[in-house]
C-alpha positions as CSV (number, residue, x, y, z in Angstrom):
1,M,-45.2,-30.0,-34.5
2,K,-44.2,-27.1,-32.2
3,G,-43.5,-23.8,-34.0
4,Q,-45.0,-24.9,-37.3
5,G,-47.9,-23.4,-39.0
6,I,-51.3,-25.1,-39.0
7,L,-52.8,-25.9,-42.3
8,V,-56.6,-26.2,-42.6
9,S,-57.5,-28.3,-45.7
10,L,-61.0,-28.1,-47.1
11,G,-61.7,-30.8,-49.7
12,L,-63.4,-29.6,-52.8
13,S,-64.9,-31.5,-55.7
14,H,-63.0,-29.5,-58.4
15,V,-59.3,-29.3,-59.1
16,A,-59.1,-25.6,-60.0
17,V,-59.3,-24.4,-56.4
18,T,-57.2,-21.3,-56.8
19,R,-59.5,-19.9,-59.6
20,D,-62.2,-19.4,-57.0
21,V,-60.2,-17.8,-54.2
22,R,-62.4,-17.6,-51.2
23,P,-61.3,-16.1,-47.9
24,L,-62.0,-18.3,-44.9
25,S,-64.7,-17.0,-42.5
26,I,-64.8,-18.6,-39.1
27,T,-66.7,-18.1,-35.8
28,A,-64.5,-16.7,-33.0
29,L,-64.9,-16.4,-29.3
30,S,-63.3,-13.0,-28.6
31,S,-63.2,-10.3,-26.0
32,R,-64.8,-6.9,-26.1
33,H,-65.0,-4.4,-23.1
34,G,-64.1,-7.2,-20.7
35,Y,-66.8,-9.7,-21.9
36,S,-66.5,-12.8,-24.1
37,V,-68.4,-12.3,-27.3
38,L,-69.0,-14.3,-30.5
39,E,-67.8,-12.7,-33.8
40,C,-67.5,-13.8,-37.4
41,W,-63.9,-13.3,-38.6
42,R,-62.6,-13.4,-42.2
43,L,-59.0,-14.6,-42.0
44,A,-56.4,-12.9,-44.1
45,S,-54.9,-16.2,-45.4
46,T,-55.7,-17.1,-49.0
47,P,-56.0,-20.7,-50.1
48,V,-53.3,-22.6,-51.9
49,D,-54.3,-25.4,-54.2
50,Y,-52.7,-28.6,-53.1
51,M,-53.9,-32.2,-53.3
52,S,-57.3,-31.2,-54.8
53,A,-58.0,-29.1,-51.7
54,A,-58.0,-25.4,-50.7
55,N,-55.3,-25.1,-48.0
56,Y,-55.2,-22.1,-45.6
57,L,-52.0,-21.4,-43.7
58,L,-53.2,-19.9,-40.4
59,G,-49.9,-19.1,-38.6
60,N,-47.5,-20.5,-36.1
61,T,-49.0,-23.0,-33.7
62,A,-47.9,-24.8,-30.5
63,E,-48.6,-28.4,-29.5
64,A,-52.1,-29.7,-30.2
65,V,-54.3,-31.3,-27.6
66,W,-56.9,-34.1,-28.4
67,S,-59.6,-34.3,-25.7
68,R,-62.5,-36.7,-25.1
69,I,-65.5,-35.1,-23.3
70,E,-68.2,-37.3,-21.8
71,P,-71.8,-37.0,-23.1
72,R,-74.1,-34.2,-21.6
73,T,-71.2,-32.4,-20.0
74,S,-71.9,-28.8,-18.9
75,V,-68.7,-26.8,-18.3
76,G,-70.4,-23.6,-17.3
77,E,-68.4,-20.3,-17.5
78,A,-65.1,-20.7,-19.2
79,W,-62.3,-18.9,-21.0
80,A,-59.9,-20.0,-23.7
81,P,-56.7,-21.4,-22.1
82,H,-54.8,-20.1,-25.1
83,V,-55.7,-18.4,-28.4
84,Q,-56.5,-21.6,-30.4
85,I,-58.4,-23.2,-33.2
86,T,-60.7,-25.9,-32.0
87,A,-62.9,-28.5,-33.7
88,P,-65.5,-30.6,-31.8
89,R,-66.7,-33.8,-33.3
90,P,-68.8,-36.7,-31.8
91,E,-66.8,-39.8,-31.2
92,S,-69.2,-42.1,-32.9
93,G,-70.1,-40.0,-35.9
94,P,-72.4,-37.2,-37.1
95,G,-76.0,-36.6,-36.3
96,S,-76.1,-34.7,-33.0
97,V,-75.1,-31.4,-31.5
98,N,-71.6,-31.6,-30.1
99,G,-71.1,-28.4,-28.2
100,S,-72.4,-25.0,-27.8
101,V,-70.9,-21.7,-26.6
102,C,-72.3,-18.3,-25.7
103,P,-71.0,-15.4,-23.7
104,A,-71.8,-16.2,-20.0
105,S,-72.3,-12.5,-19.3
106,A,-75.1,-12.5,-21.8
107,L,-77.1,-15.0,-19.7
108,N,-77.7,-12.2,-17.2
109,N,-79.7,-9.1,-18.2
110,G,-77.3,-6.5,-16.7
111,R,-76.5,-3.1,-18.1
112,N,-73.9,-2.8,-20.9
113,R,-73.8,-6.6,-21.4
114,P,-73.4,-8.0,-24.9
115,K,-76.4,-9.5,-26.6
116,T,-76.8,-13.2,-26.2
117,E,-75.4,-15.2,-29.1
118,V,-75.2,-18.9,-29.4
119,A,-72.9,-21.0,-31.6
120,Y,-73.3,-24.8,-32.1
121,G,-70.4,-27.0,-33.1
122,M,-71.4,-29.9,-35.2
123,P,-70.0,-31.8,-38.2
124,G,-70.6,-30.2,-41.6
125,T,-69.0,-27.0,-42.7
126,V,-66.2,-24.8,-41.4
127,Q,-68.8,-22.4,-40.0
128,S,-70.4,-25.2,-38.0
129,S,-67.5,-27.3,-36.9
130,V,-64.4,-25.1,-36.4
131,L,-64.0,-22.3,-33.9
132,I,-61.3,-19.9,-32.9
133,A,-61.2,-19.4,-29.2
134,A,-59.4,-16.1,-28.3
135,D,-61.3,-15.0,-25.2
136,L,-58.5,-15.2,-22.7
137,K,-59.3,-14.6,-19.0
138,S,-56.9,-11.7,-19.0
139,A,-59.1,-9.9,-21.6
140,S,-62.6,-11.2,-20.7
141,I,-62.2,-9.9,-17.1
142,I,-65.9,-9.3,-16.4
143,A,-67.3,-12.6,-17.8
144,G,-66.2,-15.5,-20.0
145,H,-68.3,-17.8,-22.2
146,F,-70.7,-20.7,-21.3
147,T,-69.8,-24.1,-22.8
148,E,-71.8,-27.3,-22.8
149,F,-71.6,-30.6,-24.7
150,P,-75.3,-31.8,-24.9
151,S,-74.7,-34.7,-27.2
152,N,-75.6,-38.3,-26.1
153,E,-72.2,-39.4,-27.5
154,P,-68.7,-38.5,-26.3
155,T,-67.2,-35.5,-28.1
156,I,-63.7,-35.4,-29.4
157,L,-62.2,-32.0,-29.2
158,V,-59.1,-31.0,-31.0
159,Q,-57.4,-27.8,-29.8
160,V,-54.5,-26.2,-31.6
161,P,-53.0,-23.2,-29.8
162,F,-51.4,-20.4,-31.7
163,A,-47.9,-19.5,-30.7
164,N,-47.5,-16.6,-28.3
165,N,-51.4,-16.4,-28.1
166,R,-51.5,-14.5,-31.4
167,A,-54.7,-14.9,-33.3
168,P,-54.3,-15.2,-37.1
169,Q,-54.7,-11.9,-39.1
170,H,-58.4,-11.3,-39.6
171,T,-61.2,-8.8,-40.1
172,V,-64.3,-8.8,-38.0
173,L,-67.3,-9.2,-40.4
174,H,-70.0,-8.9,-37.7
175,G,-71.0,-9.8,-34.2
176,G,-72.3,-13.3,-33.6
177,P,-71.4,-16.6,-35.2
178,C,-70.8,-16.9,-39.0
179,R,-73.8,-18.1,-40.9
């Protein structure tokens, strides 16, 4: 729903979720010095125990988009159309790599270019299957990121833009994807 907060729910096997409060760390495509870069962000949202799951309120969101991407699609250089959370998943189930992203600028060995970092999106954990894309073309003015979907199966991509292109409150833990 437009203008409502997005709630990410992570199913856990125990009921006392709030006793073990864990901040959510997530890989983000961001911009630094005009280049798209990968960073590991720790979100400021703390989980709320609801329906035997840890639920994280991430902020106000706009209308979500559900996309189907054909197998072995290479997008090439790209930028986030909006600051958004995105989650790729193969249409027919787990087992293969769904998508990968890295700063396109890092593919060239120019001066002052960021180090090459690669992140793969695949089913499993938050760190491997959810990404915040915040490298808008207005910020990554020198180079965007490189995106491809090398799976042999179609990939379903859910994109949930944040209202007013505002990323959720976060702290950068380190450069590169979360591990």
